[in-house]
C-alpha positions as CSV (number, residue, x, y, z in Angstrom):
1,M,27.2,-18.9,-6.2
2,S,28.6,-21.2,-3.7
3,A,27.8,-24.7,-4.3
4,N,26.1,-25.1,-1.2
5,R,23.3,-22.8,-1.2
6,W,22.4,-23.3,2.2
7,L,25.7,-21.8,3.4
8,A,26.5,-19.2,0.9
9,T,27.7,-15.9,2.2
10,G,28.3,-13.9,-0.9
11,N,26.7,-13.0,-4.4
12,Y,28.7,-15.2,-6.8
13,F,26.5,-15.3,-9.6
14,T,27.6,-17.1,-12.9
15,S,24.4,-16.0,-15.0
16,Y,21.7,-13.3,-15.4
17,K,19.2,-15.9,-14.4
18,E,20.8,-16.5,-11.1
19,E,21.0,-13.0,-10.4
20,Q,17.2,-12.7,-10.8
21,R,16.2,-15.2,-8.5
22,I,13.8,-14.0,-5.8
23,F,15.8,-15.9,-3.0
24,S,19.6,-15.9,-3.2
25,T,19.9,-18.9,-1.0
26,K,17.9,-21.8,0.3
27,L,18.2,-20.4,3.7
28,D,16.5,-17.1,2.8
29,R,13.8,-19.1,1.4
30,A,13.3,-21.3,4.3
31,I,13.3,-18.1,6.7
32,F,11.0,-16.5,4.6
33,T,8.6,-19.5,4.5
34,I,8.7,-19.9,8.5
35,F,7.8,-16.1,8.6
36,L,4.8,-16.5,6.2
37,L,3.7,-19.5,8.2
38,S,3.9,-17.7,11.7
39,L,1.8,-14.8,10.1
40,F,-0.9,-17.2,9.3
41,V,-0.6,-19.2,12.7
42,W,-0.6,-16.3,15.3
43,P,-4.3,-15.3,15.4
44,L,-5.0,-19.0,16.1
45,L,-2.5,-19.3,19.1
46,F,-3.1,-15.6,20.6
47,E,-6.3,-14.1,21.6
48,T,-6.5,-10.9,20.1
49,S,-9.0,-7.9,20.7
50,S,-11.2,-6.5,17.9
51,K,-9.6,-3.2,18.4
52,N,-6.0,-4.5,17.8
53,M,-7.1,-6.7,14.6
54,L,-8.6,-3.6,13.3
55,V,-5.5,-1.8,13.5
56,I,-3.5,-4.7,11.9
57,D,-6.0,-5.0,9.1
58,N,-5.7,-1.2,8.3
59,I,-1.8,-1.6,8.2
60,L,-2.1,-4.4,5.7
61,I,-4.6,-2.6,3.6
62,A,-2.3,0.4,3.7
63,I,0.6,-1.9,2.6
64,I,-1.4,-2.6,-0.6
65,A,-2.0,1.0,-1.4
66,V,1.6,1.9,-0.5
67,L,2.7,-0.8,-2.8
68,G,1.0,1.0,-5.9
69,L,2.4,4.3,-4.9
70,N,6.0,2.7,-4.6
71,L,5.4,1.6,-8.1
72,L,4.6,4.8,-9.4
73,T,6.8,7.2,-7.3
74,G,9.6,4.9,-6.2
75,F,10.3,3.0,-9.3
76,A,8.8,4.9,-12.1
77,G,9.7,8.4,-10.6
78,L,6.3,9.8,-11.0
79,I,5.1,12.1,-8.4
80,S,1.4,11.6,-7.3
81,I,-0.4,13.2,-4.4
82,G,-3.7,11.9,-5.1
83,H,-3.4,8.4,-4.3
84,A,-6.0,8.3,-1.9
85,A,-8.5,9.2,-4.5
86,F,-7.6,6.2,-6.4
87,V,-8.2,4.2,-2.9
88,G,-11.6,5.9,-2.8
89,V,-12.3,5.0,-6.4
90,G,-12.3,1.4,-5.7
91,A,-14.4,1.7,-2.5
92,Y,-17.0,4.0,-4.2
93,T,-17.1,1.2,-7.0
94,I,-18.3,-1.1,-4.4
95,A,-20.7,1.7,-3.0
96,S,-22.0,2.2,-6.7
97,F,-23.0,-1.4,-6.9
98,I,-24.6,-1.2,-3.7
99,R,-26.6,2.0,-4.6
100,V,-28.0,0.0,-7.7
101,I,-28.5,-3.5,-6.6
102,G,-28.5,-3.1,-2.6
103,D,-26.0,-4.1,0.0
104,D,-27.5,-7.7,0.4
105,H,-27.1,-8.8,-3.3
106,I,-25.4,-12.0,-4.0
107,L,-22.8,-10.1,-5.9
108,I,-22.0,-8.3,-3.0
109,T,-22.1,-10.7,-0.4
110,H,-21.3,-14.0,-2.1
111,A,-19.3,-12.8,-5.1
112,W,-17.0,-10.3,-3.1
113,P,-13.5,-11.6,-4.5
114,L,-15.0,-10.7,-8.0
115,M,-16.3,-7.2,-6.7
116,I,-12.7,-6.6,-5.4
117,L,-11.1,-7.4,-8.9
118,I,-13.8,-5.2,-10.4
119,A,-12.9,-2.4,-8.3
120,G,-9.2,-2.9,-9.0
121,F,-10.1,-2.8,-12.8
122,V,-11.8,0.4,-12.2
123,G,-9.1,1.9,-10.3
124,A,-6.7,1.1,-13.2
125,I,-8.8,2.6,-15.7
126,F,-9.0,6.0,-13.6
127,G,-4.9,5.8,-13.1
128,A,-4.3,5.2,-16.8
129,F,-6.7,8.4,-17.5
130,V,-5.1,10.4,-14.7
131,G,-1.6,9.3,-16.2
132,L,-2.4,10.9,-19.5
133,P,-1.1,14.0,-18.8
134,A,2.1,12.3,-17.7
135,L,2.8,12.0,-21.4
136,R,3.6,15.7,-21.6
137,L,4.1,16.7,-17.9
138,K,6.8,16.2,-15.2
139,H,7.6,16.9,-11.9
140,L,5.7,19.7,-10.1
141,Y,3.3,19.8,-12.9
142,L,2.3,16.5,-12.8
143,L,2.1,16.7,-9.1
144,M,-0.7,19.4,-9.7
145,A,-2.4,17.4,-12.1
146,T,-2.8,14.5,-9.6
147,L,-3.7,16.9,-7.0
148,S,-6.7,18.1,-9.3
149,F,-8.0,14.6,-9.5
150,Q,-8.1,14.3,-5.7
151,I,-9.9,17.5,-5.6
152,I,-12.5,16.7,-8.5
153,F,-12.7,13.5,-6.7
154,Q,-13.8,15.0,-3.5
155,W,-16.0,17.5,-5.1
156,V,-18.0,14.9,-7.0
157,I,-18.5,12.5,-3.9
158,N,-19.4,15.6,-1.7
159,F,-22.0,17.0,-4.0
160,S,-23.3,13.7,-5.6
161,T,-26.9,12.4,-4.4
162,F,-25.8,9.1,-5.7
163,F,-23.1,8.7,-3.3
164,N,-25.2,10.1,-0.5
165,Q,-22.9,13.2,-0.6
166,G,-20.0,11.7,1.5
167,Q,-22.2,10.0,4.2
168,T,-21.6,6.5,4.9
169,I,-23.0,3.6,2.5
170,S,-23.4,0.6,4.3
171,V,-21.9,-2.9,2.9
172,G,-23.6,-6.3,3.7
173,R,-21.7,-9.0,5.5
174,V,-19.9,-11.4,3.2
175,Y,-20.4,-15.2,2.9
176,W,-17.6,-17.8,3.0
177,V,-17.7,-21.6,2.4
178,T,-18.7,-22.0,6.1
179,G,-21.7,-19.5,5.7
180,K,-22.1,-15.8,6.8
181,V,-18.9,-14.2,8.5
182,V,-20.3,-13.2,11.8
183,R,-19.3,-10.1,13.8
184,N,-16.7,-11.8,16.2
185,Q,-15.1,-13.4,13.1
186,H,-15.1,-10.6,10.9
187,Y,-11.8,-8.8,11.6
188,T,-9.9,-12.3,11.7
189,F,-11.6,-13.3,8.4
190,W,-10.4,-10.2,6.7
191,Y,-6.9,-10.4,8.2
192,Y,-6.4,-13.7,6.2
193,V,-7.9,-12.3,3.2
194,I,-5.9,-9.2,2.9
195,L,-2.7,-11.0,4.0
196,I,-3.4,-13.5,1.0
197,V,-3.9,-10.5,-1.6
198,I,-0.5,-8.9,0.0
199,I,1.2,-12.0,-0.7
200,M,0.1,-12.6,-4.2
201,F,0.7,-9.0,-5.0
202,G,4.1,-8.8,-3.3
203,F,5.3,-12.0,-5.5
204,G,3.7,-10.3,-8.6
205,V,5.5,-7.0,-8.4
206,R,8.7,-8.9,-7.5
207,N,8.2,-10.9,-10.5
208,L,7.2,-7.8,-12.6
209,L,10.3,-5.7,-11.5
210,R,12.5,-8.8,-13.1
211,T,11.0,-8.3,-16.3
212,R,11.5,-5.7,-19.1
213,Y,8.4,-4.0,-18.2
214,G,9.5,-3.6,-14.5
215,R,13.1,-2.7,-15.6
216,S,11.4,-0.1,-18.2
217,L,10.1,1.7,-15.1
218,V,13.3,2.2,-13.6
219,A,15.0,3.3,-17.1
220,V,12.3,5.9,-17.5
221,R,12.5,7.0,-14.0
222,D,16.5,7.7,-14.4
223,N,16.6,9.0,-17.8
224,D,13.3,8.9,-20.1
225,R,15.3,10.1,-23.1
226,A,17.8,7.6,-22.8
227,A,15.1,4.8,-22.3
228,D,13.6,6.2,-25.6
229,A,16.7,5.7,-27.3
230,M,17.0,2.2,-26.4
231,G,13.8,1.3,-27.7
232,M,11.5,1.7,-24.7
233,H,8.3,4.1,-24.8
234,P,8.2,6.4,-22.0
235,G,4.8,7.7,-22.4
236,F,3.3,4.2,-22.5
237,T,5.5,3.2,-19.5
238,K,4.3,6.2,-17.4
239,V,0.6,5.3,-18.3
240,Y,0.9,1.7,-17.5
241,A,2.6,2.6,-14.1
242,F,-0.4,4.9,-13.2
243,A,-2.8,2.1,-14.4
244,L,-0.7,-0.4,-12.1
245,A,-0.8,2.0,-9.2
246,G,-4.7,2.7,-9.6
247,F,-5.2,-1.3,-9.8
248,L,-3.6,-1.9,-6.3
249,A,-5.3,1.4,-4.9
250,G,-8.6,0.1,-6.0
251,V,-8.2,-3.3,-4.6
252,A,-7.2,-1.6,-1.4
253,G,-10.3,0.6,-1.5
254,A,-12.6,-2.2,-1.9
255,L,-10.9,-4.2,0.8
256,H,-11.5,-1.0,3.0
257,A,-15.1,-1.0,2.2
258,Y,-15.7,-4.7,3.2
259,L,-13.6,-4.3,6.3
260,Y,-15.4,-1.3,7.6
261,R,-18.7,-2.7,6.3
262,G,-19.4,0.8,4.9
263,V,-17.9,3.7,2.6
264,G,-17.5,7.2,3.8
265,F,-15.8,10.1,2.3
266,E,-13.6,10.9,5.4
267,S,-11.0,8.0,4.5
268,F,-10.2,9.4,1.0
269,T,-9.1,13.1,1.7
270,L,-5.9,14.8,0.8
271,H,-4.8,14.1,4.1
272,Y,-4.7,10.4,3.5
273,S,-2.8,11.0,0.2
274,I,0.0,12.6,2.0
275,V,-0.2,9.9,4.7
276,Y,0.5,7.3,2.1
277,L,3.2,9.5,0.6
278,A,4.9,9.8,4.1
279,M,4.5,5.9,4.5
280,A,6.3,5.4,1.1
281,I,9.1,8.1,2.0
282,V,9.6,6.5,5.7
283,G,9.8,3.0,4.3
284,G,12.3,3.7,1.5
285,M,11.3,4.8,-2.0
286,G,12.2,2.3,-4.8
287,T,12.4,-0.4,-2.5
288,L,10.1,-3.5,-2.3
289,N,10.5,-4.2,1.4
290,G,10.3,-0.4,2.2
291,T,6.5,-0.9,1.1
292,F,5.9,-3.0,4.3
293,W,8.1,-0.8,6.7
294,G,6.6,2.3,6.0
295,P,2.9,1.6,6.9
296,L,4.1,-0.4,10.1
297,A,6.0,2.8,11.1
298,I,3.5,5.4,10.5
299,Q,0.5,3.4,12.0
300,G,2.8,2.6,15.1
301,L,3.5,6.2,15.5
302,E,0.1,7.2,15.6
303,L,-0.9,4.7,18.1
304,Q,2.0,5.8,20.2
305,V,0.7,9.6,19.9
306,E,-2.6,8.6,20.9
307,N,-1.4,6.7,24.0
308,L,0.9,9.7,24.8
309,A,-2.0,12.0,24.4
310,E,-4.1,9.8,27.0
311,K,-1.4,9.8,29.4
312,A,-0.8,13.4,29.3
313,G,-4.4,14.2,29.7
314,D,-4.0,13.8,33.3
315,F,-1.9,16.9,33.3
316,F,-3.5,19.2,31.1
317,P,-7.1,20.7,31.0
318,S,-9.9,18.5,29.9
319,N,-10.9,20.9,27.2
320,M,-7.4,20.5,25.4
321,N,-7.4,17.9,22.7
322,L,-3.7,16.8,22.9
323,A,-3.9,14.1,20.3
324,T,-5.1,16.5,17.7
325,A,-2.0,18.7,18.3
326,L,0.3,16.2,18.6
327,R,-0.4,14.0,15.4
328,P,0.5,16.5,12.9
329,L,3.6,17.6,14.7
330,T,4.9,14.0,15.3
331,F,3.9,13.2,11.7
332,G,5.6,16.2,10.2
333,L,8.9,15.9,12.4
334,V,9.4,12.2,11.5
335,I,9.2,13.1,7.6
336,V,11.5,15.9,8.0
337,L,13.9,13.9,10.1
338,F,14.1,11.1,7.5
339,L,14.3,13.4,4.6
340,M,17.4,14.7,6.2
341,F,19.2,12.0,7.9
342,E,17.8,8.8,6.1
343,P,16.2,9.4,2.7
344,R,16.5,5.9,1.8
345,G,14.1,4.9,4.7
346,I,13.9,2.0,7.0
347,A,14.4,-0.3,4.1
348,N,18.1,1.0,4.3
349,W,18.4,0.0,8.1
350,W,17.0,-3.5,6.9
351,R,19.7,-3.6,4.3
352,I,22.4,-2.7,6.6
353,A,21.3,-5.2,9.3
354,R,20.9,-8.1,6.7
355,S,24.6,-7.5,5.4
356,Y,25.8,-7.4,8.9
357,V,24.1,-10.7,9.8
358,K,25.3,-12.3,6.6
359,L,29.0,-11.1,6.9
360,W,29.3,-11.8,10.8
361,P,31.8,-12.0,12.2
362,F,33.9,-10.3,9.5
363,R,33.5,-6.5,8.9
364,Y,33.5,-6.6,5.3
């Protein structure tokens, strides 16, 4: 590495420790710090409607869920099509406490950080349990096992009176150091909470991937027999990959419950499992920054489809629900196009743009 870490233009590492740094140069660290500060400051400078803030909060929650799915599928190579069920486990963990102690109990309203952690650990337990078939199953067979968990989850919620048969279970308003979070502060408050959670988990996953436990995920994905020969335990690695994904999904589900102040079955169906998988594919499997690009792209696409349907509604009969028809069409088309022309996702575009800026004005 160049002696001046502000002006370094290449990766001239002299040790493994330098290569494992999160930020290659001080300039990268400074840019990232400014970017984080802007994320915290902009809600204070610009007035945003509750609807737009809700959309942003949804994107941030999806980032947490997709972060877990990317660990499982992108880094560990384990296919899962039941990720929405893990998110639902976290949400219904909060709902379970509410059904027992009430939605205005101090644990729900004041100790909500503890409840979010509990939901994450419950999600990790379910994830490890669902990951047990990974000890013997691979590829399509493992996909069917995770799909079975998704179906079982939906059946239990729909037919359980304890969970109100899938109908909405209300969640009480939370308290902060300044008192109760009132209605006009609700979405902004949870924006900051979710943003802090993303930063913590982002750095946590980045540091995990630098350890032997993170490298074992990639080794098992590439060749589990070779990983076994090198002293790793493929079965244990697969199970803890499911547990990590379940923990992140459980936290995302708990945040979803608090954000919407209710838990309903419709947000955790098979459709949302496919949406999470699509976000991981579009963003870029096996890349950390792809976790952030995927939810942003898919959620932005859905908003554009809704706007297009509203404008096109002036030219079509009023009884035609154009948004319902366009949403699956554009969704499927985007996935097919990315799989055909850019299988490495938007993260590859980011890599190319970043390399161009670093090497400019030179071509190589």
